[in-house]
A tleap script that builds the chain and sets N, CA, C and O, in Angstrom:
source leaprc.protein.ff14SB
mol = sequence {
  NMET ALA LYS GLU ARG THR SER VAL ARG MET
  GLN THR GLN ILE LYS THR LEU SER GLU GLN
  SER TYR SER ILE ARG SER ILE ALA ARG ILE
  LEU ARG LEU SER ARG ARG THR VAL ARG LYS
  TYR LEU GLU PRO THR ALA GLN PRO PRO SER
  GLU SER GLY GLY TRP VAL ASN THR VAL ASP
  TRP ASP SER GLN ARG THR ALA ASN SER ARG
  ASP LYS LEU GLY GLY ASP LYS GLY SER ARG
  CVAL
}
set mol.1.N position { 7.866 6.229 -27.762 }
set mol.1.CA position { 7.120 4.996 -27.896 }
set mol.1.C position { 7.185 4.236 -26.570 }
set mol.1.O position { 8.241 4.175 -25.941 }
set mol.2.N position { 6.075 3.667 -26.152 }
set mol.2.CA position { 5.999 2.958 -24.871 }
set mol.2.C position { 6.728 1.627 -24.958 }
set mol.2.O position { 6.728 0.967 -25.998 }
set mol.3.N position { 7.345 1.246 -23.855 }
set mol.3.CA position { 8.071 -0.009 -23.804 }
set mol.3.C position { 7.088 -1.157 -23.611 }
set mol.3.O position { 5.984 -0.964 -23.101 }
set mol.4.N position { 7.500 -2.348 -24.022 }
set mol.4.CA position { 6.647 -3.522 -23.871 }
set mol.4.C position { 6.400 -3.832 -22.403 }
set mol.4.O position { 7.165 -3.419 -21.531 }
set mol.5.N position { 5.344 -4.550 -22.146 }
set mol.5.CA position { 5.032 -4.936 -20.776 }
set mol.5.C position { 6.036 -5.970 -20.278 }
set mol.5.O position { 6.646 -6.700 -21.060 }
set mol.6.N position { 6.189 -6.013 -18.967 }
set mol.6.CA position { 7.106 -6.959 -18.366 }
set mol.6.C position { 6.443 -8.328 -18.286 }
set mol.6.O position { 5.353 -8.467 -17.730 }
set mol.7.N position { 7.104 -9.335 -18.842 }
set mol.7.CA position { 6.541 -10.678 -18.890 }
set mol.7.C position { 6.515 -11.315 -17.500 }
set mol.7.O position { 7.176 -10.853 -16.570 }
set mol.8.N position { 5.744 -12.372 -17.391 }
set mol.8.CA position { 5.654 -13.110 -16.137 }
set mol.8.C position { 7.019 -13.706 -15.808 }
set mol.8.O position { 7.405 -13.774 -14.641 }
set mol.9.N position { 7.738 -14.129 -16.818 }
set mol.9.CA position { 9.066 -14.690 -16.605 }
set mol.9.C position { 10.014 -13.642 -16.014 }
set mol.9.O position { 10.808 -13.941 -15.122 }
set mol.10.N position { 9.920 -12.417 -16.522 }
set mol.10.CA position { 10.751 -11.328 -16.017 }
set mol.10.C position { 10.357 -10.984 -14.581 }
set mol.10.O position { 11.222 -10.721 -13.745 }
set mol.11.N position { 9.069 -10.985 -14.298 }
set mol.11.CA position { 8.595 -10.708 -12.945 }
set mol.11.C position { 9.132 -11.752 -11.968 }
set mol.11.O position { 9.502 -11.422 -10.841 }
set mol.12.N position { 9.172 -13.008 -12.402 }
set mol.12.CA position { 9.712 -14.075 -11.576 }
set mol.12.C position { 11.195 -13.855 -11.327 }
set mol.12.O position { 11.681 -14.074 -10.218 }
set mol.13.N position { 11.916 -13.421 -12.357 }
set mol.13.CA position { 13.341 -13.136 -12.218 }
set mol.13.C position { 13.567 -12.022 -11.198 }
set mol.13.O position { 14.485 -12.101 -10.382 }
set mol.14.N position { 12.741 -10.998 -11.244 }
set mol.14.CA position { 12.855 -9.880 -10.302 }
set mol.14.C position { 12.709 -10.390 -8.876 }
set mol.14.O position { 13.514 -10.060 -8.006 }
set mol.15.N position { 11.682 -11.192 -8.642 }
set mol.15.CA position { 11.433 -11.702 -7.289 }
set mol.15.C position { 12.543 -12.644 -6.834 }
set mol.15.O position { 12.937 -12.630 -5.668 }
set mol.16.N position { 13.048 -13.466 -7.761 }
set mol.16.CA position { 14.124 -14.396 -7.427 }
set mol.16.C position { 15.396 -13.648 -7.032 }
set mol.16.O position { 16.031 -13.978 -6.030 }
set mol.17.N position { 15.765 -12.642 -7.822 }
set mol.17.CA position { 16.959 -11.863 -7.510 }
set mol.17.C position { 16.807 -11.119 -6.193 }
set mol.17.O position { 17.765 -10.983 -5.433 }
set mol.18.N position { 15.602 -10.640 -5.929 }
set mol.18.CA position { 15.352 -9.938 -4.673 }
set mol.18.C position { 15.518 -10.886 -3.485 }
set mol.18.O position { 16.081 -10.505 -2.458 }
set mol.19.N position { 15.033 -12.111 -3.623 }
set mol.19.CA position { 15.169 -13.108 -2.559 }
set mol.19.C position { 16.630 -13.480 -2.331 }
set mol.19.O position { 17.003 -13.920 -1.244 }
set mol.20.N position { 17.454 -13.299 -3.362 }
set mol.20.CA position { 18.880 -13.584 -3.248 }
set mol.20.C position { 19.651 -12.363 -2.735 }
set mol.20.O position { 20.879 -12.320 -2.808 }
set mol.21.N position { 18.929 -11.388 -2.225 }
set mol.21.CA position { 19.484 -10.175 -1.594 }
set mol.21.C position { 20.146 -9.206 -2.570 }
set mol.21.O position { 21.040 -8.453 -2.182 }
set mol.22.N position { 19.722 -9.217 -3.818 }
set mol.22.CA position { 20.194 -8.209 -4.757 }
set mol.22.C position { 19.435 -6.910 -4.487 }
set mol.22.O position { 18.260 -6.940 -4.119 }
set mol.23.N position { 20.094 -5.790 -4.667 }
set mol.23.CA position { 19.429 -4.499 -4.473 }
set mol.23.C position { 18.556 -4.188 -5.684 }
set mol.23.O position { 18.706 -4.792 -6.746 }
set mol.24.N position { 17.654 -3.250 -5.509 }
set mol.24.CA position { 16.773 -2.839 -6.606 }
set mol.24.C position { 17.599 -2.318 -7.769 }
set mol.24.O position { 17.314 -2.607 -8.931 }
set mol.25.N position { 18.623 -1.549 -7.443 }
set mol.25.CA position { 19.470 -0.985 -8.490 }
set mol.25.C position { 20.185 -2.072 -9.291 }
set mol.25.O position { 20.236 -2.011 -10.520 }
set mol.26.N position { 20.735 -3.065 -8.591 }
set mol.26.CA position { 21.449 -4.116 -9.308 }
set mol.26.C position { 20.499 -5.006 -10.111 }
set mol.26.O position { 20.855 -5.461 -11.198 }
set mol.27.N position { 19.301 -5.258 -9.594 }
set mol.27.CA position { 18.306 -6.030 -10.345 }
set mol.27.C position { 17.957 -5.290 -11.627 }
set mol.27.O position { 17.888 -5.891 -12.699 }
set mol.28.N position { 17.739 -3.989 -11.515 }
set mol.28.CA position { 17.397 -3.178 -12.685 }
set mol.28.C position { 18.529 -3.222 -13.712 }
set mol.28.O position { 18.281 -3.328 -14.913 }
set mol.29.N position { 19.755 -3.142 -13.239 }
set mol.29.CA position { 20.906 -3.158 -14.144 }
set mol.29.C position { 21.035 -4.518 -14.835 }
set mol.29.O position { 21.261 -4.578 -16.044 }
set mol.30.N position { 20.893 -5.608 -14.079 }
set mol.30.CA position { 21.032 -6.958 -14.632 }
set mol.30.C position { 19.963 -7.243 -15.682 }
set mol.30.O position { 20.258 -7.775 -16.752 }
set mol.31.N position { 18.715 -6.882 -15.367 }
set mol.31.CA position { 17.596 -7.201 -16.255 }
set mol.31.C position { 17.293 -6.097 -17.273 }
set mol.31.O position { 16.396 -6.230 -18.105 }
set mol.32.N position { 18.058 -5.007 -17.189 }
set mol.32.CA position { 17.876 -3.857 -18.088 }
set mol.32.C position { 16.459 -3.287 -18.016 }
set mol.32.O position { 15.789 -3.079 -19.028 }
set mol.33.N position { 16.036 -3.046 -16.775 }
set mol.33.CA position { 14.744 -2.425 -16.491 }
set mol.33.C position { 14.992 -1.160 -15.698 }
set mol.33.O position { 16.094 -0.940 -15.195 }
set mol.34.N position { 13.966 -0.327 -15.588 }
set mol.34.CA position { 14.097 0.850 -14.728 }
set mol.34.C position { 13.917 0.417 -13.273 }
set mol.34.O position { 13.268 -0.591 -12.996 }
set mol.35.N position { 14.490 1.180 -12.354 }
set mol.35.CA position { 14.325 0.876 -10.935 }
set mol.35.C position { 12.860 0.978 -10.531 }
set mol.35.O position { 12.391 0.254 -9.653 }
set mol.36.N position { 12.160 1.873 -11.174 }
set mol.36.CA position { 10.726 2.037 -10.883 }
set mol.36.C position { 9.949 0.762 -11.213 }
set mol.36.O position { 9.062 0.358 -10.462 }
set mol.37.N position { 10.287 0.132 -12.341 }
set mol.37.CA position { 9.629 -1.114 -12.739 }
set mol.37.C position { 9.945 -2.221 -11.741 }
set mol.37.O position { 9.059 -2.991 -11.369 }
set mol.38.N position { 11.185 -2.305 -11.310 }
set mol.38.CA position { 11.576 -3.326 -10.337 }
set mol.38.C position { 10.798 -3.126 -9.040 }
set mol.38.O position { 10.264 -4.085 -8.482 }
set mol.39.N position { 10.732 -1.880 -8.558 }
set mol.39.CA position { 9.979 -1.586 -7.332 }
set mol.39.C position { 8.514 -1.981 -7.479 }
set mol.39.O position { 7.909 -2.518 -6.551 }
set mol.40.N position { 7.958 -1.712 -8.642 }
set mol.40.CA position { 6.542 -1.998 -8.903 }
set mol.40.C position { 6.228 -3.478 -8.687 }
set mol.40.O position { 5.181 -3.823 -8.140 }
set mol.41.N position { 7.139 -4.345 -9.119 }
set mol.41.CA position { 6.890 -5.779 -8.981 }
set mol.41.C position { 7.337 -6.339 -7.638 }
set mol.41.O position { 7.020 -7.482 -7.309 }
set mol.42.N position { 8.058 -5.560 -6.871 }
set mol.42.CA position { 8.476 -6.019 -5.544 }
set mol.42.C position { 7.558 -5.545 -4.434 }
set mol.42.O position { 7.552 -6.133 -3.352 }
set mol.43.N position { 6.779 -4.495 -4.673 }
set mol.43.CA position { 5.914 -3.999 -3.603 }
set mol.43.C position { 4.777 -4.979 -3.366 }
set mol.43.O position { 4.282 -5.600 -4.306 }
set mol.44.N position { 4.359 -5.120 -2.106 }
set mol.44.CA position { 3.307 -6.083 -1.787 }
set mol.44.C position { 1.996 -5.713 -2.471 }
set mol.44.O position { 1.666 -4.538 -2.627 }
set mol.45.N position { 1.270 -6.728 -2.868 }
set mol.45.CA position { -0.016 -6.506 -3.525 }
set mol.45.C position { -1.085 -6.237 -2.481 }
set mol.45.O position { -0.907 -6.546 -1.303 }
set mol.46.N position { -2.181 -5.668 -2.914 }
set mol.46.CA position { -3.282 -5.371 -1.999 }
set mol.46.C position { -3.862 -6.674 -1.464 }
set mol.46.O position { -3.978 -7.658 -2.194 }
set mol.47.N position { -4.222 -6.672 -0.196 }
set mol.47.CA position { -4.786 -7.852 0.435 }
set mol.47.C position { -6.233 -8.032 -0.016 }
set mol.47.O position { -6.979 -7.056 -0.085 }
set mol.48.N position { -6.644 -9.269 -0.326 }
set mol.48.CA position { -8.046 -9.496 -0.685 }
set mol.48.C position { -8.937 -9.226 0.527 }
set mol.48.O position { -8.505 -9.415 1.664 }
set mol.49.N position { -10.165 -8.789 0.297 }
set mol.49.CA position { -11.053 -8.500 1.426 }
set mol.49.C position { -11.319 -9.757 2.247 }
set mol.49.O position { -11.294 -10.874 1.731 }
set mol.50.N position { -11.572 -9.551 3.524 }
set mol.50.CA position { -11.836 -10.685 4.410 }
set mol.50.C position { -13.213 -11.275 4.111 }
set mol.50.O position { -13.932 -10.789 3.238 }
set mol.51.N position { -13.566 -12.322 4.840 }
set mol.51.CA position { -14.849 -12.988 4.624 }
set mol.51.C position { -16.022 -12.036 4.799 }
set mol.51.O position { -17.039 -12.163 4.118 }
set mol.52.N position { -15.879 -11.085 5.710 }
set mol.52.CA position { -16.983 -10.162 5.964 }
set mol.52.C position { -17.023 -9.043 4.920 }
set mol.52.O position { -17.913 -8.194 4.957 }
set mol.53.N position { -16.077 -9.038 4.003 }
set mol.53.CA position { -16.061 -8.020 2.973 }
set mol.53.C position { -15.515 -6.691 3.463 }
set mol.53.O position { -15.728 -5.663 2.821 }
set mol.54.N position { -14.819 -6.693 4.583 }
set mol.54.CA position { -14.255 -5.472 5.112 }
set mol.54.C position { -15.191 -4.716 6.037 }
set mol.54.O position { -14.815 -3.686 6.596 }
set mol.55.N position { -16.391 -5.210 6.199 }
set mol.55.CA position { -17.359 -4.549 7.074 }
set mol.55.C position { -17.132 -4.974 8.507 }
set mol.55.O position { -16.707 -6.098 8.771 }
set mol.56.N position { -17.414 -4.081 9.426 }
set mol.56.CA position { -17.318 -4.383 10.848 }
set mol.56.C position { -18.618 -5.053 11.266 }
set mol.56.O position { -19.705 -4.594 10.913 }
set mol.57.N position { -18.499 -6.151 12.027 }
set mol.57.CA position { -19.688 -6.884 12.440 }
set mol.57.C position { -20.547 -6.101 13.418 }
set mol.57.O position { -21.774 -6.124 13.317 }
set mol.58.N position { -19.919 -5.406 14.367 }
set mol.58.CA position { -20.670 -4.636 15.345 }
set mol.58.C position { -20.080 -3.238 15.448 }
set mol.58.O position { -18.883 -3.037 15.244 }
set mol.59.N position { -20.924 -2.293 15.762 }
set mol.59.CA position { -20.484 -0.915 15.937 }
set mol.59.C position { -20.830 -0.492 17.350 }
set mol.59.O position { -21.957 -0.696 17.802 }
set mol.60.N position { -19.879 0.092 18.049 }
set mol.60.CA position { -20.100 0.590 19.393 }
set mol.60.C position { -20.550 2.048 19.270 }
set mol.60.O position { -19.726 2.961 19.223 }
set mol.61.N position { -21.864 2.251 19.218 }
set mol.61.CA position { -22.412 3.581 18.972 }
set mol.61.C position { -22.100 4.550 20.104 }
set mol.61.O position { -21.939 5.746 19.858 }
set mol.62.N position { -22.011 4.065 21.334 }
set mol.62.CA position { -21.714 4.950 22.456 }
set mol.62.C position { -20.335 5.577 22.306 }
set mol.62.O position { -20.169 6.773 22.546 }
set mol.63.N position { -19.362 4.796 21.918 }
set mol.63.CA position { -18.018 5.359 21.755 }
set mol.63.C position { -17.980 6.315 20.560 }
set mol.63.O position { -17.230 7.291 20.575 }
set mol.64.N position { -18.771 6.047 19.540 }
set mol.64.CA position { -18.833 6.942 18.386 }
set mol.64.C position { -19.414 8.299 18.781 }
set mol.64.O position { -18.917 9.340 18.353 }
set mol.65.N position { -20.461 8.284 19.595 }
set mol.65.CA position { -21.088 9.538 20.023 }
set mol.65.C position { -20.145 10.371 20.875 }
set mol.65.O position { -20.034 11.583 20.688 }
set mol.66.N position { -19.464 9.716 21.818 }
set mol.66.CA position { -18.562 10.467 22.697 }
set mol.66.C position { -17.375 11.016 21.911 }
set mol.66.O position { -16.903 12.114 22.205 }
set mol.67.N position { -16.887 10.279 20.926 }
set mol.67.CA position { -15.767 10.764 20.112 }
set mol.67.C position { -16.204 11.967 19.288 }
set mol.67.O position { -15.454 12.935 19.165 }
set mol.68.N position { -17.409 11.920 18.721 }
set mol.68.CA position { -17.908 13.034 17.923 }
set mol.68.C position { -18.162 14.269 18.776 }
set mol.68.O position { -17.864 15.385 18.350 }
set mol.69.N position { -18.709 14.083 19.978 }
set mol.69.CA position { -18.982 15.241 20.826 }
set mol.69.C position { -17.678 15.863 21.317 }
set mol.69.O position { -17.600 17.084 21.456 }
set mol.70.N position { -16.655 15.055 21.582 }
set mol.70.CA position { -15.351 15.592 21.971 }
set mol.70.C position { -14.739 16.416 20.842 }
set mol.70.O position { -14.151 17.469 21.090 }
set mol.71.N position { -14.875 15.943 19.606 }
set mol.71.CA position { -14.342 16.682 18.463 }
set mol.71.C position { -15.037 18.033 18.315 }
set mol.71.O position { -14.397 19.047 18.038 }
set mol.72.N position { -16.350 18.030 18.502 }
set mol.72.CA position { -17.097 19.287 18.362 }
set mol.72.C position { -16.715 20.282 19.446 }
set mol.72.O position { -16.556 21.473 19.177 }
set mol.73.N position { -16.569 19.792 20.674 }
set mol.73.CA position { -16.229 20.668 21.778 }
set mol.73.C position { -14.790 21.175 21.661 }
set mol.73.O position { -14.526 22.348 21.928 }
set mol.74.N position { -13.880 20.323 21.274 }
set mol.74.CA position { -12.469 20.696 21.200 }
set mol.74.C position { -12.163 21.603 20.031 }
set mol.74.O position { -11.216 22.387 20.102 }
set mol.75.N position { -12.939 21.525 18.940 }
set mol.75.CA position { -12.648 22.305 17.751 }
set mol.75.C position { -13.026 23.769 17.860 }
set mol.75.O position { -12.513 24.589 17.098 }
set mol.76.N position { -13.915 24.124 18.789 }
set mol.76.CA position { -14.406 25.506 18.883 }
set mol.76.C position { -13.641 26.361 19.894 }
set mol.76.O position { -13.945 27.547 20.025 }
set mol.77.N position { -12.692 25.825 20.590 }
set mol.77.CA position { -12.030 26.548 21.675 }
set mol.77.C position { -11.362 27.841 21.211 }
set mol.77.O position { -11.531 28.882 21.847 }
set mol.78.N position { -10.621 27.790 20.133 }
set mol.78.CA position { -9.875 28.959 19.722 }
set mol.78.C position { -10.627 29.899 18.798 }
set mol.78.O position { -10.100 30.956 18.450 }
set mol.79.N position { -11.842 29.550 18.388 }
set mol.79.CA position { -12.536 30.381 17.398 }
set mol.79.C position { -13.318 31.544 18.012 }
set mol.79.O position { -13.693 32.467 17.289 }
set mol.80.N position { -13.574 31.528 19.320 }
set mol.80.CA position { -14.337 32.606 19.937 }
set mol.80.C position { -13.420 33.751 20.346 }
set mol.80.O position { -12.280 33.531 20.756 }
set mol.81.N position { -13.925 34.967 20.232 }
set mol.81.CA position { -13.131 36.158 20.555 }
set mol.81.C position { -13.547 36.757 21.857 }
set mol.81.O position { -12.983 37.765 22.281 }
savepdb mol mol.pdb
quit
């Protein structure tokens, strides 16, 4: 049977204990959670997209072409007999 979800209060406790320099193992032992659950709530969350939505405003097409042509030239060196 699956265990209940971790409450917001428990998540706050995890973060508080971590800020007090408790190890993941000791936090898990104190709160009676798995170490995996503790790690899950301590890992940084994904950053929200920037104002541009993650898109690049300008593309330098010349550098893209030279990078692609270098890849094509460099990849065929060892394939010829």
